[in-house]
N, CA, C, O and CB atoms as a CASP TS submission, in Angstrom:
PFRMAT TS
TARGET T0000
AUTHOR 0000-0000-0000
METHOD Language model
MODEL 1
PARENT N/A
ATOM      1  N   UNK     1    -115.827  67.130 -59.657  1.00  0.00           N
ATOM      2  CA  UNK     1    -116.806  66.978 -58.591  1.00  0.00           C
ATOM      3  C   UNK     1    -118.165  66.653 -59.186  1.00  0.00           C
ATOM      4  O   UNK     1    -118.440  66.943 -60.350  1.00  0.00           O
ATOM      5  CB  UNK     1    -116.882  68.251 -57.728  1.00  0.00           C
ATOM      6  N   UNK     2    -119.009  66.043 -58.359  1.00  0.00           N
ATOM      7  CA  UNK     2    -120.339  65.648 -58.809  1.00  0.00           C
ATOM      8  C   UNK     2    -121.335  66.795 -58.804  1.00  0.00           C
ATOM      9  O   UNK     2    -121.038  67.903 -58.358  1.00  0.00           O
ATOM     10  CB  UNK     2    -120.855  64.539 -57.950  1.00  0.00           C
ATOM     11  N   UNK     3    -122.500  66.505 -59.300  1.00  0.00           N
ATOM     12  CA  UNK     3    -123.596  67.468 -59.365  1.00  0.00           C
ATOM     13  C   UNK     3    -124.379  67.408 -58.056  1.00  0.00           C
ATOM     14  O   UNK     3    -125.083  66.431 -57.800  1.00  0.00           O
ATOM     15  CB  UNK     3    -124.527  67.182 -60.588  1.00  0.00           C
ATOM     16  N   UNK     4    -124.262  68.452 -57.223  1.00  0.00           N
ATOM     17  CA  UNK     4    -124.919  68.450 -55.910  1.00  0.00           C
ATOM     18  C   UNK     4    -126.433  68.383 -56.017  1.00  0.00           C
ATOM     19  O   UNK     4    -127.078  67.730 -55.196  1.00  0.00           O
ATOM     20  CB  UNK     4    -124.525  69.685 -55.131  1.00  0.00           C
ATOM     21  N   UNK     5    -127.011  69.043 -57.010  1.00  0.00           N
ATOM     22  CA  UNK     5    -128.463  69.014 -57.187  1.00  0.00           C
ATOM     23  C   UNK     5    -128.930  67.603 -57.503  1.00  0.00           C
ATOM     24  O   UNK     5    -129.912  67.122 -56.936  1.00  0.00           O
ATOM     25  CB  UNK     5    -128.894  69.979 -58.303  1.00  0.00           C
ATOM     26  N   UNK     6    -128.234  66.953 -58.397  1.00  0.00           N
ATOM     27  CA  UNK     6    -128.582  65.580 -58.765  1.00  0.00           C
ATOM     28  C   UNK     6    -128.392  64.639 -57.572  1.00  0.00           C
ATOM     29  O   UNK     6    -129.220  63.761 -57.330  1.00  0.00           O
ATOM     30  CB  UNK     6    -127.727  65.107 -59.962  1.00  0.00           C
ATOM     31  N   UNK     7    -127.318  64.823 -56.843  1.00  0.00           N
ATOM     32  CA  UNK     7    -127.045  63.973 -55.681  1.00  0.00           C
ATOM     33  C   UNK     7    -128.099  64.154 -54.595  1.00  0.00           C
ATOM     34  O   UNK     7    -128.504  63.180 -53.961  1.00  0.00           O
ATOM     35  CB  UNK     7    -125.658  64.278 -55.115  1.00  0.00           C
ATOM     36  N   UNK     8    -128.545  65.381 -54.373  1.00  0.00           N
ATOM     37  CA  UNK     8    -129.527  65.628 -53.315  1.00  0.00           C
ATOM     38  C   UNK     8    -130.921  65.139 -53.693  1.00  0.00           C
ATOM     39  O   UNK     8    -131.779  64.998 -52.821  1.00  0.00           O
ATOM     40  CB  UNK     8    -129.578  67.109 -52.991  1.00  0.00           C
ATOM     41  N   UNK     9    -131.159  64.879 -54.969  1.00  0.00           N
ATOM     42  CA  UNK     9    -132.481  64.423 -55.401  1.00  0.00           C
ATOM     43  C   UNK     9    -132.620  62.899 -55.408  1.00  0.00           C
ATOM     44  O   UNK     9    -133.671  62.378 -55.779  1.00  0.00           O
ATOM     45  CB  UNK     9    -132.775  64.959 -56.780  1.00  0.00           C
ATOM     46  N   UNK    10    -131.583  62.193 -55.006  1.00  0.00           N
ATOM     47  CA  UNK    10    -131.609  60.727 -55.034  1.00  0.00           C
ATOM     48  C   UNK    10    -132.776  60.166 -54.224  1.00  0.00           C
ATOM     49  O   UNK    10    -133.398  59.188 -54.639  1.00  0.00           O
ATOM     50  CB  UNK    10    -130.292  60.166 -54.499  1.00  0.00           C
ATOM     51  N   UNK    11    -133.079  60.771 -53.080  1.00  0.00           N
ATOM     52  CA  UNK    11    -134.120  60.238 -52.202  1.00  0.00           C
ATOM     53  C   UNK    11    -135.454  60.970 -52.316  1.00  0.00           C
ATOM     54  O   UNK    11    -136.349  60.737 -51.504  1.00  0.00           O
ATOM     55  CB  UNK    11    -133.650  60.292 -50.783  1.00  0.00           C
ATOM     56  N   UNK    12    -135.606  61.846 -53.301  1.00  0.00           N
ATOM     57  CA  UNK    12    -136.890  62.526 -53.496  1.00  0.00           C
ATOM     58  C   UNK    12    -137.982  61.506 -53.777  1.00  0.00           C
ATOM     59  O   UNK    12    -137.799  60.598 -54.588  1.00  0.00           O
ATOM     60  CB  UNK    12    -136.801  63.550 -54.650  1.00  0.00           C
ATOM     61  N   UNK    13    -139.115  61.656 -53.106  1.00  0.00           N
ATOM     62  CA  UNK    13    -140.238  60.759 -53.318  1.00  0.00           C
ATOM     63  C   UNK    13    -140.161  59.468 -52.524  1.00  0.00           C
ATOM     64  O   UNK    13    -141.041  58.617 -52.649  1.00  0.00           O
ATOM     65  CB  UNK    13    -140.343  60.438 -54.751  1.00  0.00           C
ATOM     66  N   UNK    14    -139.129  59.307 -51.713  1.00  0.00           N
ATOM     67  CA  UNK    14    -138.986  58.108 -50.886  1.00  0.00           C
ATOM     68  C   UNK    14    -139.094  58.485 -49.416  1.00  0.00           C
ATOM     69  O   UNK    14    -138.583  59.524 -48.997  1.00  0.00           O
ATOM     70  CB  UNK    14    -137.638  57.397 -51.168  1.00  0.00           C
ATOM     71  N   UNK    15    -139.752  57.650 -48.643  1.00  0.00           N
ATOM     72  CA  UNK    15    -139.805  57.869 -47.197  1.00  0.00           C
ATOM     73  C   UNK    15    -138.814  56.907 -46.553  1.00  0.00           C
ATOM     74  O   UNK    15    -139.062  55.701 -46.518  1.00  0.00           O
ATOM     75  CB  UNK    15    -141.265  57.659 -46.626  1.00  0.00           C
ATOM     76  N   UNK    16    -137.708  57.413 -46.050  1.00  0.00           N
ATOM     77  CA  UNK    16    -136.685  56.534 -45.483  1.00  0.00           C
ATOM     78  C   UNK    16    -137.098  55.991 -44.117  1.00  0.00           C
ATOM     79  O   UNK    16    -138.015  56.509 -43.480  1.00  0.00           O
ATOM     80  CB  UNK    16    -135.361  57.279 -45.364  1.00  0.00           C
ATOM     81  N   UNK    17    -136.417  54.956 -43.688  1.00  0.00           N
ATOM     82  CA  UNK    17    -136.608  54.465 -42.332  1.00  0.00           C
ATOM     83  C   UNK    17    -136.080  55.513 -41.363  1.00  0.00           C
ATOM     84  O   UNK    17    -135.131  56.237 -41.662  1.00  0.00           O
ATOM     85  CB  UNK    17    -135.897  53.095 -42.119  1.00  0.00           C
ATOM     86  N   UNK    18    -136.710  55.578 -40.203  1.00  0.00           N
ATOM     87  CA  UNK    18    -136.272  56.502 -39.155  1.00  0.00           C
ATOM     88  C   UNK    18    -135.702  55.687 -38.002  1.00  0.00           C
ATOM     89  O   UNK    18    -135.927  54.480 -37.916  1.00  0.00           O
ATOM     90  CB  UNK    18    -137.450  57.413 -38.668  1.00  0.00           C
ATOM     91  N   UNK    19    -134.985  56.330 -37.144  1.00  0.00           N
ATOM     92  CA  UNK    19    -134.448  55.661 -35.972  1.00  0.00           C
ATOM     93  C   UNK    19    -135.548  55.024 -35.135  1.00  0.00           C
ATOM     94  O   UNK    19    -135.363  53.950 -34.563  1.00  0.00           O
ATOM     95  CB  UNK    19    -133.657  56.639 -35.130  1.00  0.00           C
ATOM     96  N   UNK    20    -136.700  55.698 -35.067  1.00  0.00           N
ATOM     97  CA  UNK    20    -137.844  55.171 -34.308  1.00  0.00           C
ATOM     98  C   UNK    20    -138.328  53.842 -34.880  1.00  0.00           C
ATOM     99  O   UNK    20    -138.745  52.958 -34.132  1.00  0.00           O
ATOM    100  CB  UNK    20    -138.996  56.185 -34.305  1.00  0.00           C
ATOM    101  N   UNK    21    -138.273  53.699 -36.193  1.00  0.00           N
ATOM    102  CA  UNK    21    -138.704  52.448 -36.830  1.00  0.00           C
ATOM    103  C   UNK    21    -137.830  51.286 -36.366  1.00  0.00           C
ATOM    104  O   UNK    21    -138.330  50.216 -36.021  1.00  0.00           O
ATOM    105  CB  UNK    21    -138.650  52.575 -38.372  1.00  0.00           C
ATOM    106  N   UNK    22    -136.535  51.511 -36.364  1.00  0.00           N
ATOM    107  CA  UNK    22    -135.603  50.470 -35.940  1.00  0.00           C
ATOM    108  C   UNK    22    -135.763  50.194 -34.447  1.00  0.00           C
ATOM    109  O   UNK    22    -135.725  49.040 -34.020  1.00  0.00           O
ATOM    110  CB  UNK    22    -134.150  50.878 -36.260  1.00  0.00           C
ATOM    111  N   UNK    23    -135.942  51.247 -33.659  1.00  0.00           N
ATOM    112  CA  UNK    23    -136.139  51.076 -32.217  1.00  0.00           C
ATOM    113  C   UNK    23    -137.387  50.249 -31.933  1.00  0.00           C
ATOM    114  O   UNK    23    -137.377  49.415 -31.028  1.00  0.00           O
ATOM    115  CB  UNK    23    -136.243  52.442 -31.523  1.00  0.00           C
ATOM    116  N   UNK    24    -138.458  50.463 -32.687  1.00  0.00           N
ATOM    117  CA  UNK    24    -139.687  49.679 -32.506  1.00  0.00           C
ATOM    118  C   UNK    24    -139.438  48.194 -32.774  1.00  0.00           C
ATOM    119  O   UNK    24    -139.933  47.332 -32.047  1.00  0.00           O
ATOM    120  CB  UNK    24    -140.800  50.204 -33.437  1.00  0.00           C
ATOM    121  N   UNK    25    -138.672  47.906 -33.817  1.00  0.00           N
ATOM    122  CA  UNK    25    -138.367  46.509 -34.149  1.00  0.00           C
ATOM    123  C   UNK    25    -137.515  45.876 -33.051  1.00  0.00           C
ATOM    124  O   UNK    25    -137.757  44.736 -32.654  1.00  0.00           O
ATOM    125  CB  UNK    25    -137.637  46.418 -35.513  1.00  0.00           C
ATOM    126  N   UNK    26    -136.531  46.606 -32.567  1.00  0.00           N
ATOM    127  CA  UNK    26    -135.673  46.089 -31.493  1.00  0.00           C
ATOM    128  C   UNK    26    -136.504  45.820 -30.242  1.00  0.00           C
ATOM    129  O   UNK    26    -136.335  44.789 -29.591  1.00  0.00           O
ATOM    130  CB  UNK    26    -134.528  47.086 -31.175  1.00  0.00           C
ATOM    131  N   UNK    27    -137.389  46.735 -29.911  1.00  0.00           N
ATOM    132  CA  UNK    27    -138.247  46.543 -28.736  1.00  0.00           C
ATOM    133  C   UNK    27    -139.123  45.311 -28.908  1.00  0.00           C
ATOM    134  O   UNK    27    -139.247  44.500 -27.990  1.00  0.00           O
ATOM    135  CB  UNK    27    -139.124  47.785 -28.493  1.00  0.00           C
ATOM    136  N   UNK    28    -139.724  45.171 -30.071  1.00  0.00           N
ATOM    137  CA  UNK    28    -140.575  44.011 -30.338  1.00  0.00           C
ATOM    138  C   UNK    28    -139.780  42.711 -30.197  1.00  0.00           C
ATOM    139  O   UNK    28    -140.213  41.783 -29.514  1.00  0.00           O
ATOM    140  CB  UNK    28    -141.192  44.109 -31.748  1.00  0.00           C
ATOM    141  N   UNK    29    -138.625  42.651 -30.841  1.00  0.00           N
ATOM    142  CA  UNK    29    -137.817  41.424 -30.805  1.00  0.00           C
ATOM    143  C   UNK    29    -137.348  41.098 -29.390  1.00  0.00           C
ATOM    144  O   UNK    29    -137.309  39.933 -28.995  1.00  0.00           O
ATOM    145  CB  UNK    29    -136.607  41.561 -31.731  1.00  0.00           C
ATOM    146  N   UNK    30    -136.998  42.118 -28.641  1.00  0.00           N
ATOM    147  CA  UNK    30    -136.490  41.872 -27.286  1.00  0.00           C
ATOM    148  C   UNK    30    -137.598  41.512 -26.303  1.00  0.00           C
ATOM    149  O   UNK    30    -137.317  41.041 -25.200  1.00  0.00           O
ATOM    150  CB  UNK    30    -135.745  43.092 -26.783  1.00  0.00           C
ATOM    151  N   UNK    31    -138.849  41.727 -26.688  1.00  0.00           N
ATOM    152  CA  UNK    31    -139.950  41.405 -25.776  1.00  0.00           C
ATOM    153  C   UNK    31    -140.612  40.066 -26.100  1.00  0.00           C
ATOM    154  O   UNK    31    -141.606  39.702 -25.470  1.00  0.00           O
ATOM    155  CB  UNK    31    -140.988  42.506 -25.819  1.00  0.00           C
ATOM    156  N   UNK    32    -140.081  39.340 -27.061  1.00  0.00           N
ATOM    157  CA  UNK    32    -140.640  38.033 -27.407  1.00  0.00           C
ATOM    158  C   UNK    32    -140.325  37.009 -26.318  1.00  0.00           C
ATOM    159  O   UNK    32    -139.343  37.162 -25.592  1.00  0.00           O
ATOM    160  CB  UNK    32    -140.091  37.552 -28.767  1.00  0.00           C
ATOM    161  N   UNK    33    -141.146  35.972 -26.198  1.00  0.00           N
ATOM    162  CA  UNK    33    -140.864  34.928 -25.211  1.00  0.00           C
ATOM    163  C   UNK    33    -139.527  34.229 -25.506  1.00  0.00           C
ATOM    164  O   UNK    33    -139.035  34.264 -26.634  1.00  0.00           O
ATOM    165  CB  UNK    33    -142.009  33.895 -25.190  1.00  0.00           C
ATOM    166  N   UNK    34    -138.959  33.605 -24.489  1.00  0.00           N
ATOM    167  CA  UNK    34    -137.654  32.947 -24.631  1.00  0.00           C
ATOM    168  C   UNK    34    -137.622  31.850 -25.685  1.00  0.00           C
ATOM    169  O   UNK    34    -136.563  31.569 -26.247  1.00  0.00           O
ATOM    170  CB  UNK    34    -137.244  32.367 -23.319  1.00  0.00           C
ATOM    171  N   UNK    35    -138.752  31.231 -25.959  1.00  0.00           N
ATOM    172  CA  UNK    35    -138.749  30.131 -26.930  1.00  0.00           C
ATOM    173  C   UNK    35    -138.777  30.616 -28.384  1.00  0.00           C
ATOM    174  O   UNK    35    -138.724  29.802 -29.307  1.00  0.00           O
ATOM    175  CB  UNK    35    -139.939  29.226 -26.678  1.00  0.00           C
ATOM    176  N   UNK    36    -138.857  31.912 -28.589  1.00  0.00           N
ATOM    177  CA  UNK    36    -138.875  32.482 -29.942  1.00  0.00           C
ATOM    178  C   UNK    36    -137.470  32.966 -30.290  1.00  0.00           C
ATOM    179  O   UNK    36    -136.836  33.689 -29.521  1.00  0.00           O
ATOM    180  CB  UNK    36    -139.911  33.654 -30.050  1.00  0.00           C
ATOM    181  N   UNK    37    -137.000  32.553 -31.465  1.00  0.00           N
ATOM    182  CA  UNK    37    -135.662  32.944 -31.918  1.00  0.00           C
ATOM    183  C   UNK    37    -135.778  33.647 -33.267  1.00  0.00           C
ATOM    184  O   UNK    37    -136.327  33.090 -34.217  1.00  0.00           O
ATOM    185  CB  UNK    37    -134.717  31.702 -32.020  1.00  0.00           C
ATOM    186  N   UNK    38    -135.272  34.844 -33.347  1.00  0.00           N
ATOM    187  CA  UNK    38    -135.227  35.573 -34.617  1.00  0.00           C
ATOM    188  C   UNK    38    -133.881  35.253 -35.256  1.00  0.00           C
ATOM    189  O   UNK    38    -132.845  35.729 -34.792  1.00  0.00           O
ATOM    190  CB  UNK    38    -135.421  37.141 -34.413  1.00  0.00           C
ATOM    191  N   UNK    39    -133.889  34.454 -36.310  1.00  0.00           N
ATOM    192  CA  UNK    39    -132.640  34.069 -36.972  1.00  0.00           C
ATOM    193  C   UNK    39    -132.185  35.095 -37.997  1.00  0.00           C
ATOM    194  O   UNK    39    -130.991  35.367 -38.120  1.00  0.00           O
ATOM    195  CB  UNK    39    -132.802  32.723 -37.643  1.00  0.00           C
ATOM    196  N   UNK    40    -133.114  35.654 -38.719  1.00  0.00           N
ATOM    197  CA  UNK    40    -132.801  36.657 -39.737  1.00  0.00           C
ATOM    198  C   UNK    40    -133.849  37.753 -39.682  1.00  0.00           C
ATOM    199  O   UNK    40    -135.018  37.505 -39.388  1.00  0.00           O
ATOM    200  CB  UNK    40    -132.740  36.022 -41.157  1.00  0.00           C
ATOM    201  N   UNK    41    -133.413  38.957 -39.967  1.00  0.00           N
ATOM    202  CA  UNK    41    -134.335  40.080 -39.980  1.00  0.00           C
ATOM    203  C   UNK    41    -133.829  41.085 -41.006  1.00  0.00           C
ATOM    204  O   UNK    41    -132.710  41.587 -40.897  1.00  0.00           O
ATOM    205  CB  UNK    41    -134.469  40.730 -38.562  1.00  0.00           C
ATOM    206  N   UNK    42    -134.651  41.371 -41.991  1.00  0.00           N
ATOM    207  CA  UNK    42    -134.303  42.355 -43.013  1.00  0.00           C
ATOM    208  C   UNK    42    -135.335  43.471 -42.935  1.00  0.00           C
ATOM    209  O   UNK    42    -136.536  43.226 -43.047  1.00  0.00           O
ATOM    210  CB  UNK    42    -134.256  41.713 -44.453  1.00  0.00           C
ATOM    211  N   UNK    43    -134.868  44.673 -42.746  1.00  0.00           N
ATOM    212  CA  UNK    43    -135.764  45.818 -42.616  1.00  0.00           C
ATOM    213  C   UNK    43    -135.465  46.782 -43.755  1.00  0.00           C
ATOM    214  O   UNK    43    -134.340  47.259 -43.901  1.00  0.00           O
ATOM    215  CB  UNK    43    -135.602  46.519 -41.222  1.00  0.00           C
ATOM    216  N   UNK    44    -136.479  47.062 -44.555  1.00  0.00           N
ATOM    217  CA  UNK    44    -136.337  48.021 -45.649  1.00  0.00           C
ATOM    218  C   UNK    44    -137.552  48.936 -45.650  1.00  0.00           C
ATOM    219  O   UNK    44    -138.603  48.568 -45.124  1.00  0.00           O
ATOM    220  CB  UNK    44    -136.183  47.296 -47.026  1.00  0.00           C
ATOM    221  N   UNK    45    -137.425  50.106 -46.223  1.00  0.00           N
ATOM    222  CA  UNK    45    -138.600  50.961 -46.374  1.00  0.00           C
ATOM    223  C   UNK    45    -139.623  50.275 -47.280  1.00  0.00           C
ATOM    224  O   UNK    45    -139.254  49.500 -48.162  1.00  0.00           O
ATOM    225  CB  UNK    45    -138.202  52.348 -46.950  1.00  0.00           C
ATOM    226  N   UNK    46    -140.876  50.554 -47.065  1.00  0.00           N
ATOM    227  CA  UNK    46    -141.947  49.934 -47.850  1.00  0.00           C
ATOM    228  C   UNK    46    -141.768  50.179 -49.345  1.00  0.00           C
ATOM    229  O   UNK    46    -142.109  49.321 -50.160  1.00  0.00           O
ATOM    230  CB  UNK    46    -143.303  50.463 -47.400  1.00  0.00           C
ATOM    231  N   UNK    47    -141.241  51.333 -49.706  1.00  0.00           N
ATOM    232  CA  UNK    47    -141.074  51.682 -51.117  1.00  0.00           C
ATOM    233  C   UNK    47    -139.862  51.019 -51.762  1.00  0.00           C
ATOM    234  O   UNK    47    -139.637  51.178 -52.962  1.00  0.00           O
ATOM    235  CB  UNK    47    -140.957  53.174 -51.259  1.00  0.00           C
ATOM    236  N   UNK    48    -139.081  50.278 -50.982  1.00  0.00           N
ATOM    237  CA  UNK    48    -137.880  49.646 -51.525  1.00  0.00           C
ATOM    238  C   UNK    48    -138.139  48.160 -51.723  1.00  0.00           C
ATOM    239  O   UNK    48    -138.198  47.400 -50.756  1.00  0.00           O
ATOM    240  CB  UNK    48    -136.660  49.871 -50.591  1.00  0.00           C
ATOM    241  N   UNK    49    -138.292  47.751 -52.966  1.00  0.00           N
ATOM    242  CA  UNK    49    -138.571  46.353 -53.274  1.00  0.00           C
ATOM    243  C   UNK    49    -137.346  45.479 -53.013  1.00  0.00           C
ATOM    244  O   UNK    49    -137.468  44.360 -52.515  1.00  0.00           O
ATOM    245  CB  UNK    49    -139.022  46.207 -54.730  1.00  0.00           C
ATOM    246  N   UNK    50    -136.189  45.986 -53.344  1.00  0.00           N
ATOM    247  CA  UNK    50    -134.923  45.295 -53.100  1.00  0.00           C
ATOM    248  C   UNK    50    -133.812  46.336 -53.179  1.00  0.00           C
ATOM    249  O   UNK    50    -134.086  47.536 -53.142  1.00  0.00           O
ATOM    250  CB  UNK    50    -134.688  44.122 -54.135  1.00  0.00           C
ATOM    251  N   UNK    51    -132.583  45.899 -53.286  1.00  0.00           N
ATOM    252  CA  UNK    51    -131.460  46.842 -53.261  1.00  0.00           C
ATOM    253  C   UNK    51    -131.429  47.785 -54.461  1.00  0.00           C
ATOM    254  O   UNK    51    -130.831  48.859 -54.387  1.00  0.00           O
ATOM    255  CB  UNK    51    -130.166  46.083 -53.199  1.00  0.00           C
ATOM    256  N   UNK    52    -132.063  47.398 -55.557  1.00  0.00           N
ATOM    257  CA  UNK    52    -131.971  48.225 -56.765  1.00  0.00           C
ATOM    258  C   UNK    52    -133.303  48.782 -57.256  1.00  0.00           C
ATOM    259  O   UNK    52    -133.303  49.675 -58.104  1.00  0.00           O
ATOM    260  CB  UNK    52    -131.355  47.429 -57.857  1.00  0.00           C
ATOM    261  N   UNK    53    -134.426  48.297 -56.763  1.00  0.00           N
ATOM    262  CA  UNK    53    -135.737  48.749 -57.243  1.00  0.00           C
ATOM    263  C   UNK    53    -136.498  49.489 -56.154  1.00  0.00           C
ATOM    264  O   UNK    53    -136.657  48.991 -55.039  1.00  0.00           O
ATOM    265  CB  UNK    53    -136.563  47.561 -57.739  1.00  0.00           C
ATOM    266  N   UNK    54    -136.968  50.690 -56.496  1.00  0.00           N
ATOM    267  CA  UNK    54    -137.758  51.480 -55.559  1.00  0.00           C
ATOM    268  C   UNK    54    -139.021  51.975 -56.250  1.00  0.00           C
ATOM    269  O   UNK    54    -139.093  52.020 -57.478  1.00  0.00           O
ATOM    270  CB  UNK    54    -136.936  52.670 -55.008  1.00  0.00           C
ATOM    271  N   UNK    55    -140.006  52.342 -55.455  1.00  0.00           N
ATOM    272  CA  UNK    55    -141.259  52.883 -55.959  1.00  0.00           C
ATOM    273  C   UNK    55    -141.415  54.277 -55.371  1.00  0.00           C
ATOM    274  O   UNK    55    -141.673  54.429 -54.177  1.00  0.00           O
ATOM    275  CB  UNK    55    -142.480  51.960 -55.594  1.00  0.00           C
ATOM    276  N   UNK    56    -141.262  55.280 -56.199  1.00  0.00           N
ATOM    277  CA  UNK    56    -141.273  56.667 -55.737  1.00  0.00           C
ATOM    278  C   UNK    56    -142.658  57.286 -55.816  1.00  0.00           C
ATOM    279  O   UNK    56    -143.424  57.006 -56.739  1.00  0.00           O
ATOM    280  CB  UNK    56    -140.300  57.494 -56.545  1.00  0.00           C
ATOM    281  N   UNK    57    -142.972  58.131 -54.839  1.00  0.00           N
ATOM    282  CA  UNK    57    -144.197  58.919 -54.864  1.00  0.00           C
ATOM    283  C   UNK    57    -143.974  60.104 -55.793  1.00  0.00           C
ATOM    284  O   UNK    57    -142.841  60.551 -55.978  1.00  0.00           O
ATOM    285  CB  UNK    57    -144.604  59.392 -53.428  1.00  0.00           C
ATOM    286  N   UNK    58    -145.034  60.601 -56.365  1.00  0.00           N
ATOM    287  CA  UNK    58    -144.983  61.814 -57.191  1.00  0.00           C
ATOM    288  C   UNK    58    -144.117  61.664 -58.435  1.00  0.00           C
ATOM    289  O   UNK    58    -143.469  62.624 -58.852  1.00  0.00           O
ATOM    290  CB  UNK    58    -144.472  62.965 -56.372  1.00  0.00           C
ATOM    291  N   UNK    59    -144.097  60.502 -59.019  1.00  0.00           N
ATOM    292  CA  UNK    59    -143.346  60.331 -60.268  1.00  0.00           C
ATOM    293  C   UNK    59    -144.194  59.657 -61.285  1.00  0.00           C
ATOM    294  O   UNK    59    -143.745  59.422 -62.406  1.00  0.00           O
ATOM    295  CB  UNK    59    -142.072  59.536 -60.050  1.00  0.00           C
TER
END
């Protein structure tokens, strides 16, 4: 089995996205005029540069 302490510390210093964040984006996109088309949308936390690089607070 893995190390629970190590596993639980994976997200220390990171502020994850919340459901409210996604809901705000959905509301914004759904309220755009008909002539606006969102073809692609990538939502990541501000501290996440890409899938493998993050910037942690307090480190």
